[in-house]
C-alpha positions as CSV (number, residue, x, y, z in Angstrom):
1,X,20.7,130.5,109.5
2,X,22.2,127.7,111.6
3,X,24.9,128.9,114.0
4,X,27.2,126.3,112.5
5,X,26.9,127.9,109.1
6,X,29.9,130.3,108.7
7,X,29.3,133.5,106.7
8,X,31.8,134.0,103.9
9,X,32.8,137.6,103.6
10,X,33.5,138.6,100.0
11,X,35.0,141.4,97.9
12,X,34.0,141.6,94.2
13,X,36.1,143.6,91.7
14,X,34.8,143.9,88.1
15,X,34.7,147.0,85.9
16,X,31.5,145.9,84.1
17,X,28.6,147.2,86.3
18,X,26.0,144.7,85.1
19,X,28.3,141.7,85.8
20,X,29.5,143.0,89.1
21,X,26.0,144.0,90.4
22,X,24.5,140.8,89.2
23,X,27.1,138.7,90.9
24,X,26.8,140.7,94.1
25,X,23.1,140.3,94.1
26,X,23.4,136.5,93.7
27,X,26.1,136.3,96.5
28,X,24.2,138.4,98.9
29,X,21.1,136.2,98.4
30,X,22.9,133.3,99.9
31,X,22.5,132.7,103.6
32,X,26.2,131.9,104.1
33,X,27.6,134.8,102.0
34,X,28.0,138.5,102.4
35,X,29.6,141.0,100.0
36,X,31.5,143.5,102.2
37,X,32.8,145.5,99.2
38,X,32.4,145.9,95.5
39,X,34.8,147.9,93.3
40,X,35.4,148.6,89.6
41,X,39.2,148.6,89.3
42,X,42.3,146.9,90.6
43,X,43.5,149.8,92.7
44,X,40.2,150.0,94.6
45,X,40.3,146.2,95.1
46,X,43.7,146.5,96.8
47,X,42.5,149.4,99.0
48,X,39.2,147.7,100.0
49,X,41.0,144.5,100.7
50,X,43.2,146.3,103.2
51,X,40.1,147.8,104.9
52,X,37.8,144.8,105.0
53,X,40.2,141.8,104.7
54,X,37.5,139.6,103.3
55,X,37.6,135.8,103.4
56,X,37.6,135.7,99.6
57,X,38.2,138.2,96.9
58,X,36.8,137.7,93.4
59,X,38.9,139.7,90.9
60,X,38.4,140.2,87.2
61,X,41.7,139.7,85.4
62,X,41.2,142.7,83.1
63,X,40.5,145.9,85.0
64,X,41.6,149.6,84.6
65,X,44.3,151.2,86.6
66,X,45.7,148.0,88.1
67,X,45.1,144.6,86.4
68,X,43.9,141.5,88.2
69,X,47.2,139.7,88.3
70,X,49.0,142.8,89.6
71,X,46.3,143.2,92.2
72,X,46.7,139.6,93.3
73,X,50.5,140.1,93.6
74,X,50.0,143.2,95.7
75,X,47.4,141.8,98.0
76,X,49.2,138.5,98.5
77,X,52.4,140.4,99.3
78,X,50.6,142.2,102.2
79,X,48.3,139.3,103.1
80,X,50.0,136.0,102.3
81,X,46.9,134.0,103.4
82,X,44.5,136.0,101.1
83,X,42.1,133.7,99.2
84,X,41.5,135.0,95.7
85,X,39.4,133.8,92.8
86,X,40.1,134.9,89.2
87,X,37.0,135.9,87.3
88,X,37.0,136.5,83.6
89,X,35.3,136.1,80.2
90,X,38.4,134.3,78.9
91,X,42.0,134.8,79.3
92,X,45.1,133.2,77.8
93,X,46.9,130.4,79.6
94,X,49.7,132.8,80.4
95,X,47.3,135.2,82.3
96,X,45.8,132.3,84.2
97,X,49.2,130.8,84.9
98,X,50.5,134.1,86.3
99,X,47.4,134.5,88.4
100,X,47.8,131.1,90.0
101,X,51.5,131.6,90.4
102,X,50.7,134.9,92.2
103,X,48.6,132.8,94.6
104,X,45.0,132.7,93.3
105,X,43.1,129.7,94.5
106,X,40.6,129.3,91.6
107,X,39.7,130.5,88.1
108,X,36.1,131.1,87.0
109,X,34.7,131.9,83.6
110,X,32.0,134.6,83.7
111,X,29.6,132.2,81.8
112,X,29.9,129.7,84.6
113,X,26.4,128.7,85.9
114,X,25.4,130.5,89.1
115,X,25.1,127.4,91.1
116,X,28.6,126.3,90.1
117,X,30.0,129.7,91.1
118,X,28.5,129.3,94.5
119,X,29.8,125.8,94.9
120,X,33.3,126.9,93.9
121,X,33.3,129.8,96.4
122,X,32.3,127.3,99.1
123,X,35.0,124.9,98.0
124,X,37.7,127.5,98.0
125,X,36.5,128.8,101.4
126,X,37.1,125.3,102.6
127,X,40.8,125.5,101.6
128,X,40.6,123.8,98.2
129,X,41.6,124.9,94.7
130,X,39.4,125.0,91.6
131,X,40.5,125.0,88.0
132,X,38.1,124.0,85.1
133,X,39.2,120.9,83.2
134,X,39.8,122.7,80.0
135,X,41.9,125.4,81.6
136,X,43.7,122.8,83.6
137,X,44.9,121.0,80.4
138,X,46.2,124.3,79.0
139,X,48.0,125.1,82.3
140,X,49.6,121.7,82.3
141,X,51.1,122.5,78.9
142,X,52.1,126.0,80.0
143,X,53.9,124.6,83.1
144,X,56.0,122.5,80.8
145,X,57.3,125.5,79.0
146,X,60.4,127.3,80.3
147,X,59.8,130.8,81.6
148,X,61.4,133.7,79.8
149,X,63.9,135.8,81.8
150,X,63.2,139.5,82.3
151,X,65.7,140.5,79.6
152,X,64.1,137.9,77.2
153,X,60.7,139.5,77.8
154,X,62.2,142.9,77.0
155,X,63.7,141.6,73.8
156,X,60.6,139.8,72.8
157,X,58.5,142.9,73.3
158,X,60.8,145.0,71.1
159,X,60.7,142.2,68.5
160,X,56.9,142.4,68.5
161,X,57.3,146.1,67.7
162,X,59.2,145.1,64.5
163,X,62.6,146.3,65.8
164,X,65.8,144.8,64.4
165,X,68.6,143.5,66.5
166,X,70.6,146.6,66.1
167,X,67.7,148.8,67.3
168,X,67.0,146.5,70.2
169,X,70.7,146.6,71.2
170,X,70.7,150.4,71.2
171,X,67.4,150.6,73.2
172,X,68.5,148.1,75.9
173,X,72.2,149.3,75.9
174,X,73.5,145.9,75.1
175,X,75.6,144.4,72.3
176,X,74.0,143.2,69.1
177,X,75.6,139.7,69.7
178,X,73.8,139.6,73.1
179,X,70.5,140.5,71.4
180,X,71.0,137.6,68.9
181,X,71.7,135.3,71.9
182,X,68.4,136.4,73.6
183,X,66.5,136.1,70.3
184,X,67.7,132.5,69.9
185,X,66.7,131.6,73.5
186,X,63.3,133.2,73.1
187,X,62.7,131.3,69.8
188,X,63.7,128.0,71.3
189,X,61.6,128.5,74.5
190,X,58.5,129.4,72.5
191,X,59.0,126.4,70.2
192,X,59.2,128.8,67.2
193,X,61.0,128.4,63.9
194,X,62.0,132.0,63.6
195,X,61.5,135.4,65.3
196,X,58.2,136.1,63.5
197,X,56.9,132.8,64.6
198,X,58.1,133.5,68.1
199,X,56.1,136.8,68.3
200,X,53.0,135.1,66.9
201,X,53.3,132.3,69.5
202,X,53.9,134.8,72.3
203,X,50.8,136.8,71.3
204,X,48.6,133.7,71.1
205,X,49.7,132.6,74.5
206,X,49.3,136.0,76.1
207,X,53.0,136.4,77.0
208,X,53.0,139.8,75.3
209,X,50.2,142.1,74.0
210,X,50.3,144.7,71.3
């Protein structure tokens, strides 16, 4: 290996052994890459990042114990310059948006050709971002939508459980009129015609999950 070729130190986190082991084998076969840690959940990803402080961490968005977005948040809070690539079969625009907002530099689908994955890793290592065109279009639309407040998220989650305004008011310890105000805002922000439509839109976009 030429002295000028920098070795990219990588951490791989994925709870599917075949996917993780296959990716690790491909990466370790490259003259300029070395996997310093491989883990199967988000908590381990955080712990191993602290130990190894890799150049790049490749994190599945859906992992047990701690999810990918939460892991990104935690790692970036401790290591602001951490370089992270999101890796998933497919996620909603909301998950990808949250990951990028947390500081991820790229998003890769698991069915991305191997050569493209390697090129993206090298691109990100060089300080650039990478978002597939199709995902980029969805993100552009997502960025135009107004974020929900924490209280609006709470109200929306309870709406998704089928609870009426009176029940939501009691659970959140707020007035029923305040609940109605939040329901109206949620409906408007999600471009919905009524509360049922708002819940459907939120589920489709990954804002909430049942």
